[in-house]
C-alpha positions in Angstrom: 0.0 0.0 0.0 1.4 3.3 -1.0 1.9 5.7 1.9 2.8 9.4 2.3 6.0 8.5 4.2 9.4 9.3 2.9 10.5 6.7 0.3 12.7 3.9 1.6 14.4 4.0 -1.8 14.1 6.2 -4.8 15.9 6.7 -8.1 16.0 9.6 -10.6 17.0 9.5 -14.2 18.9 6.2 -14.0 20.5 5.3 -17.4 22.8 2.5 -18.4 24.4 1.4 -21.7 26.6 -1.6 -22.7 28.4 -0.4 -25.7 25.8 0.0 -28.4 23.0 -1.5 -26.3 21.0 1.0 -24.3 19.6 -1.0 -21.3 18.1 2.0 -19.4 17.3 5.4 -20.8 15.8 7.2 -17.8 14.1 5.4 -14.8 12.4 7.0 -11.8 11.4 4.6 -9.1 10.1 5.2 -5.6 9.6 2.4 -3.1 7.8 3.3 0.2 8.3 1.6 3.5 5.8 -1.3 4.1 5.2 -1.8 0.4 5.4 -4.7 -1.9 6.4 -3.1 -5.2 6.3 -4.9 -8.5 8.8 -4.0 -11.2 7.3 -5.1 -14.6 8.1 -5.0 -18.2 8.8 -7.2 -21.3 12.1 -9.0 -21.7 14.8 -6.4 -22.4 12.8 -3.6 -20.7 15.7 -3.1 -18.2 14.3 -4.7 -15.0 17.3 -6.9 -14.2 19.7 -4.1 -15.1 18.0 -1.7 -12.7 18.1 -4.3 -9.9 21.8 -4.8 -10.4 22.4 -1.1 -10.3 20.4 -0.9 -7.0 22.5 -3.8 -5.7 25.6 -2.0 -6.8 26.7 -4.9 -9.1 26.8 -2.3 -11.9 27.3 1.5 -11.8 24.7 3.7 -13.5 26.0 5.9 -16.3 23.9 8.8 -15.0 21.2 9.3 -12.4 20.9 9.1 -8.6 19.9 6.7 -5.9 18.5 7.8 -2.5 18.0 5.7 0.6 15.9 7.0 3.4 16.2 10.5 2.0 20.0 10.5 1.7 21.8 10.3 -1.7 24.1 7.3 -1.8 27.0 6.3 -4.1 27.4 2.6 -3.2 30.6 0.9 -4.2 30.0 -2.8 -4.6 27.4 -5.3 -3.3 28.9 -5.3 0.1 28.1 -1.7 0.6 24.5 -2.3 -0.7 24.1 -5.0 1.9 25.3 -2.7 4.6 22.9 0.0 3.4 20.0 -2.5 4.0 19.5 -3.9 0.4 19.6 -7.6 -0.1 19.0 -9.2 -3.5 18.0 -12.6 -4.9 19.1 -12.3 -8.6 17.5 -13.9 -11.6 20.1 -16.7 -11.6 21.5 -18.4 -8.5 24.4 -16.4 -7.0 26.3 -19.5 -6.0 29.5 -21.2 -7.3 28.4 -24.5 -8.9 31.6 -26.5 -8.2 31.7 -25.6 -4.5 29.5 -27.0 -1.7 26.8 -25.0 0.0 29.0 -24.8 3.1 31.8 -23.3 1.0 29.5 -20.8 -0.6 28.2 -19.7 2.7 31.8 -19.2 4.0 32.6 -17.1 0.9 29.6 -14.8 1.6 30.5 -14.4 5.2 27.5 -16.4 6.6 27.2 -19.3 9.0 24.9 -22.3 9.2 23.0 -20.6 12.1 22.3 -17.5 10.0 20.4 -19.4 7.3 19.0 -22.5 8.9 16.0 -20.8 10.5 15.0 -19.4 7.1 15.6 -22.8 5.4 13.3 -24.3 8.0 10.7 -21.8 7.1 11.1 -22.9 3.4 10.9 -26.6 4.5 14.5 -27.2 3.5 15.8 -28.0 7.0 17.2 -31.4 5.8 19.2 -29.9 2.9 22.8 -31.4 2.9 25.2 -28.5 3.1 28.0 -30.7 1.9 26.4 -31.1 -1.6 27.9 -29.4 -4.5 25.7 -26.6 -5.8 25.5 -28.1 -9.3 23.9 -31.3 -7.8 21.1 -29.4 -6.0 17.7 -28.7 -7.8 17.2 -25.2 -9.1 14.1 -24.6 -7.0 16.1 -25.4 -3.8 18.9 -23.1 -4.9 16.4 -20.2 -5.3 15.2 -20.7 -1.8 18.8 -21.0 -0.5 19.5 -17.6 -2.1 16.4 -16.2 -0.4 17.6 -17.5 3.0 21.0 -15.9 2.4 19.4 -12.6 1.6 17.1 -12.8 4.6 20.0 -13.6 6.9 21.2 -10.0 6.3 17.9 -8.6 7.8 17.5 -6.1 5.0 15.2 -3.1 4.9 14.6 -3.6 1.1 14.4 -7.2 -0.3 14.7 -7.4 -4.1 13.5 -10.6 -5.7 14.2 -11.0 -9.4 12.1 -13.9 -10.9 12.5 -16.0 -7.8 9.2 -17.8 -8.3 9.9 -18.8 -11.9 11.4 -22.1 -10.9 9.2 -22.8 -7.9 6.1 -24.9 -7.4 2.9 -23.2 -6.2 3.6 -24.4 -2.6 7.2 -23.1 -2.7 6.0 -19.8 -4.1 3.5 -19.5 -1.2 6.4 -19.7 1.3 8.1 -16.9 -0.5 4.9 -14.8 -0.4 4.6 -15.5 3.3 8.0 -14.0 3.8 7.1 -11.0 1.6 4.0 -10.3 3.7 6.1 -10.6 6.9 8.5 -8.0 5.6 5.7 -5.7 4.8 4.2 -6.1 8.3 7.5 -5.0 9.7 7.3 -1.7 7.6 10.0 -3.0 5.4 9.8 -3.3 1.6 10.0 -5.8 -1.3 10.8 -5.0 -4.9 9.4 -8.0 -6.8 10.0 -9.0 -10.5 7.8 -11.7 -12.0 6.3 -12.5 -15.4 3.5 -14.4 -13.6 1.0 -11.6 -13.6 -1.4 -13.5 -11.4 1.3 -13.6 -8.7 1.8 -9.8 -9.0 -1.8 -9.0 -8.6 -2.1 -11.4 -5.7 0.8 -10.1 -3.6 1.8 -6.6 -4.7 0.5 -3.2 -3.8 1.8 -1.0 -6.6 3.8 -1.5 -9.8 6.3 0.5 -11.8 6.2 -0.5 -15.5 9.4 -0.3 -17.7 9.3 -0.2 -21.5 12.4 0.2 -23.7 14.5 1.4 -20.7 12.1 4.0 -19.4 9.4 4.0 -16.6 6.2 4.5 -18.5 3.6 3.9 -15.7 3.3 3.8 -11.9 0.1 1.9 -10.9 -1.9 1.2 -7.8 -2.8 -2.5 -8.4 -6.1 -2.5 -6.6 -8.8 -3.1 -9.1 -6.4 -3.8 -12.0 -6.5 -7.1 -14.1 -3.9 -8.9 -16.1 -5.0 -7.5 -19.4 -4.4 -4.0 -18.1 -1.0 -4.9 -16.9 -0.1 -6.4 -20.3 -1.2 -3.3 -22.1 0.9 -1.1 -19.8 3.9 -3.3 -20.4 3.7 -3.7 -24.1 1.6 -0.8 -25.4 -1.8 -1.2 -27.1 -0.6 -2.7 -30.4 1.8 -5.3 -29.1 -0.6 -6.2 -26.3 -3.2 -7.2 -28.9 -0.6 -9.4 -30.6 0.3 -11.1 -27.3 -3.1 -12.6 -26.7 -2.0 -15.9 -28.2 -0.1 -16.3 -25.0 -3.0 -15.6 -22.7 -4.7 -18.3 -20.6 -8.0 -17.9 -22.5 -6.5 -18.2 -26.0 -7.5 -21.4 -27.8 -4.5 -23.2 -29.3 -4.4 -23.1 -33.1 -3.2 -26.6 -33.9 -3.2 -28.6 -37.1 -2.1 -32.2 -36.8 -0.6 -34.5 -39.4 -2.6 -37.3 -40.9 -2.7 -40.5 -39.0 -0.4 -42.3 -41.5 2.2 -39.6 -40.9 2.0 -39.7 -37.1 4.2 -42.7 -36.3 5.9 -43.2 -33.0 9.2 -41.5 -33.0 10.2 -41.7 -29.4 9.3 -44.5 -27.0 10.3 -45.0 -23.3 9.7 -48.5 -22.0 9.7 -49.2 -18.3 12.5 -46.8 -17.5 14.1 -47.0 -14.0 16.9 -44.9 -12.6 18.4 -45.1 -9.1 15.0 -45.1 -7.4 14.1 -41.7 -8.8 12.5 -43.0 -12.0 10.2 -45.9 -11.4 8.8 -47.7 -14.5 8.1 -44.8 -16.8 6.7 -45.7 -20.2 5.2 -43.5 -22.9 5.1 -42.9 -26.7 5.6 -39.6 -28.5 4.4 -39.3 -32.1 5.4 -37.1 -35.0 3.5 -33.8 -35.1 2.6 -34.1 -31.4 3.4 -31.9 -28.4 3.3 -34.0 -25.3 3.3 -32.1 -22.0 4.8 -33.2 -18.7 4.1 -31.5 -15.4 5.0 -32.3 -11.8 5.8 -30.7 -8.5 9.5 -30.1 -7.8 11.6 -33.3 -7.4 9.2 -35.9 -8.7 11.6 -37.3 -11.3 11.0 -34.8 -14.2 14.7 -33.7 -14.2 16.0 -37.3 -14.2 13.5 -38.3 -17.0 14.8 -35.5 -19.3 18.4 -36.4 -18.4 17.8 -40.0 -19.4 16.1 -39.1 -22.7 18.9 -36.6 -23.6 21.6 -39.1 -22.8 23.0 -37.3 -19.8 22.1 -40.3 -17.6 21.8 -44.0 -18.5 18.8 -45.9 -17.2 19.3 -48.5 -14.6 16.9 -50.6 -16.6 14.4 -50.2 -19.4 14.7 -49.0 -23.0 14.6 -45.9 -25.1 13.7 -46.2 -28.7 13.9 -43.7 -31.6 12.0 -44.7 -34.7 11.9 -48.2 -33.4 15.6 -48.5 -32.9 16.8 -49.3 -29.3 19.5 -47.0 -28.1 22.5 -48.6 -26.3 25.6 -47.0 -24.8 23.5 -43.8 -24.7 25.2 -40.3 -24.5 24.2 -36.7 -25.4 26.3 -37.0 -28.5 24.5 -40.1 -29.6 21.1 -38.6 -28.8 21.9 -35.6 -31.0 23.2 -37.8 -33.8 19.8 -39.6 -33.7 17.9 -36.3 -33.8 17.0 -36.1 -30.2 17.9 -32.6 -28.9 17.5 -30.8 -25.6 16.5 -27.3 -24.5 17.6 -27.5 -20.9 15.9 -26.0 -17.8 18.8 -23.5 -17.4 19.8 -21.6 -20.5 23.3 -21.2 -19.0 23.8 -24.9 -19.4 23.4 -24.5 -23.2 25.0 -21.2 -24.0 28.6 -20.0 -24.5 28.0 -16.6 -22.7 31.2 -14.9 -23.9 30.7 -15.9 -27.6 28.5 -14.2 -30.2 24.9 -15.0 -31.1 26.1 -16.4 -34.4 28.6 -18.7 -32.8 26.1 -20.0 -30.3 23.5 -20.7 -33.0 25.9 -22.4 -35.3 27.5 -24.7 -32.7 25.3 -27.8 -33.5 26.3 -27.6 -37.1 29.9 -28.6 -36.3 29.4 -31.6 -34.1 31.2 -33.8 -36.7 34.5 -32.7 -38.3 33.5 -34.3 -41.6 30.6 -31.8 -42.0 32.6 -28.6 -41.4 33.5 -27.8 -45.0 30.1 -28.7 -46.4 28.2 -26.6 -43.9 30.4 -23.4 -43.8 28.8 -22.2 -47.1 25.2 -22.2 -45.8 25.9 -21.4 -42.1 25.0 -17.8 -42.5 21.7 -18.6 -44.2 20.7 -21.0 -41.5 21.7 -18.7 -38.7 20.1 -15.7 -40.2 16.9 -17.7 -40.7 16.8 -18.7 -37.0 17.4 -15.1 -35.9 14.6 -13.9 -38.1 12.2 -16.7 -37.2 12.6 -16.1 -33.5 13.0 -12.3 -33.7 16.2 -12.3 -31.7 17.4 -8.9 -30.6 20.9 -8.7 -32.2 22.0 -5.3 -30.7 24.4 -7.2 -28.4 25.3 -9.7 -31.0 29.0 -10.0 -30.0 28.3 -11.6 -26.6 25.2 -13.7 -25.6 25.6 -12.8 -22.0 24.6 -9.2 -22.8 21.1 -10.3 -24.1 18.0 -10.2 -22.0 16.8 -13.5 -20.5 14.1 -13.9 -23.1 16.5 -13.4 -26.0 19.0 -15.8 -24.4 16.2 -18.4 -24.3 15.5 -17.7 -28.0 19.1 -18.5 -28.8 19.0 -21.7 -26.7 16.0 -22.9 -28.8 17.3 -21.3 -32.1 20.5 -23.3 -32.1 18.5 -26.4 -32.9 16.6 -24.6 -35.7 19.8 -24.3 -37.7 20.4 -28.1 -37.6 18.2 -31.1 -38.2 16.3 -32.9 -35.5 13.3 -35.2 -35.0 12.5 -34.8 -31.3 12.8 -31.5 -29.3 13.0 -32.0 -25.5 12.0 -28.7 -23.9 12.4 -28.4 -20.1 10.3 -25.4 -18.9 11.2 -23.3 -22.0 9.1 -20.3 -21.0 10.3 -20.0 -17.4 11.1 -16.4 -16.4 10.2 -14.8 -19.8 7.5 -12.2 -20.6 4.1 -12.9 -22.1 5.0 -11.7 -25.6 8.1 -13.9 -25.8 6.1 -16.8 -24.4 3.5 -16.4 -27.2 6.3 -16.5 -29.8 7.7 -19.7 -28.3 4.2 -21.3 -28.2 3.7 -20.5 -31.8 7.1 -21.8 -32.8 6.5 -25.2 -31.0 3.2 -25.6 -32.7 4.7 -24.7 -36.1 7.5 -27.3 -35.6 4.9 -29.9 -34.8 2.9 -29.0 -37.9 6.0 -29.6 -39.9 6.4 -33.1 -38.4 8.7 -32.6 -35.4 7.8 -34.2 -32.1 8.0 -32.2 -28.9 8.2 -33.3 -25.3 7.8 -30.3 -23.1 8.0 -30.1 -19.3 6.2 -27.0 -17.8 6.0 -25.8 -14.3 3.1 -23.5 -15.3 -0.1 -25.5 -15.4 -1.9 -22.8 -17.3 0.2 -23.2 -20.4 -0.4 -26.9 -20.9 -3.7 -26.5 -22.9 -2.2 -23.6 -24.8 0.5 -25.7 -26.4 0.1 -29.4 -25.8 -1.9 -32.2 -27.3 -1.6 -34.6 -24.4 -0.2 -34.2 -20.9 1.5 -36.6 -18.5 1.7 -35.9 -14.7 4.6 -37.3 -12.7 4.6 -38.1 -9.0 7.4 -39.9 -7.1 9.2 -40.9 -10.3 6.2 -42.4 -12.0 3.5 -41.3 -14.5 0.3 -41.2 -12.5 -2.0 -39.4 -14.9 -2.5 -38.9 -18.6 -5.2 -37.1 -20.6 -5.9 -34.7 -23.4 -4.4 -31.3 -22.7 -7.5 -29.6 -24.0 -9.5 -30.8 -21.0 -6.7 -30.6 -18.4 -7.8 -28.1 -15.8 -5.3 -26.8 -13.2 -7.4 -28.5 -10.6 -7.1 -31.9 -12.2 -3.3 -31.5 -12.9 -2.5 -30.2 -9.4 -4.5 -33.0 -7.7 -2.7 -35.6 -9.7 0.7 -33.9 -9.1 0.1 -34.4 -5.4 -0.3 -38.1 -5.9 -4.0 -37.9 -5.2 -6.7 -39.5 -7.3 -7.9 -36.9 -9.8 -11.4 -36.4 -11.1 -12.2 -38.3 -14.3 -10.8 -36.6 -17.4 
């Protein structure tokens, strides 16, 4: 709730450029004490850049920041923490090849600082000796939140923390946000899940093309109004394909062309996958959904060749795969868009190099493909409308454009099955709509798509069928068109669902 008190934090005229890329042009922001303040905008609008400036990861080119009425010139994240600002960034701020214990030591925290908060997040049994890279992404997001809360901040900044969380985990985050508000402290919250924003936030600042274009009291506002504010009238009309009420426009192949291309037969893996079987046909988009830690990560790792099953078989076009590996999977036309785009990208390299990488997985193909590399890459850039202003380094792109590159690298090569693990997580509604249409277009052209989604609302938008996993098994299957959130969520909890 907006108050007449002096702002806890305010900015004036913040601008930031990275070479030719203008991330922020001029942003004014005011966060009051006791306020949950949403920061909204399409991918590339400048939200994460502004958060990093407030956290003193980056310096603004121009503009000022004021905390409790006093102008500040913070030098580094440590000074931001001392000034009462704690941040959970869009990607886990943990070193993957170190244990949780070691990461805590580096950040100057102890077990006793974070354990009470982890207990609140129902992560009290988390093994601090585990390497960060072996911990599920959802757990890492909550660990990052516990670390931020351990600093007892006046302003808590959360950048897409709920994108990787289940509804239950998100509820625990919302409880913390409400508690902070009740103590007359503040939260700056970034989320592309507009239902969450309307549920938990008091006010919103909207960024578009690096500027603040609206400051809204969220009482009485609906999602459509937020989308219009974020994108503008014309683009908002074009984004309706990504809205929950939009009917999927799907044309399927004829029955004779819809043969089984991928089959899993009684797959088992170390007690985490227990007898999973399914078939995926050409021209089909098969959805998978589950709560966190129910075997979906392991299933996609098995199918992509990152793990080998303890028992069971994987077949592509009727051929059983043995001595399976990611390289062999790609050779057979089975390719993966992983849950974390950072696992797929070469961040210091250019857009072109990232997109062209799959073309050169065999030395014998190099000379024959060099000639048409440019045509293939340019085609993928155009098809996905990738922003190329920061073409020299993928790490300079917004999260949505990085995700487009992650998907686009397979468009320049040949594949039969596309494995997509939460491909729209943490991206805006306009980019989601583009990805939905791309997947449907690929299916119309004869590709097969297996897509895990943590957002139940998008299953009927994209998929033909849906599988629900619980405790390493498939416990429910039905047509996606009739799959309500209630049915899917009931099945995801291992409960008997209503008849489909």
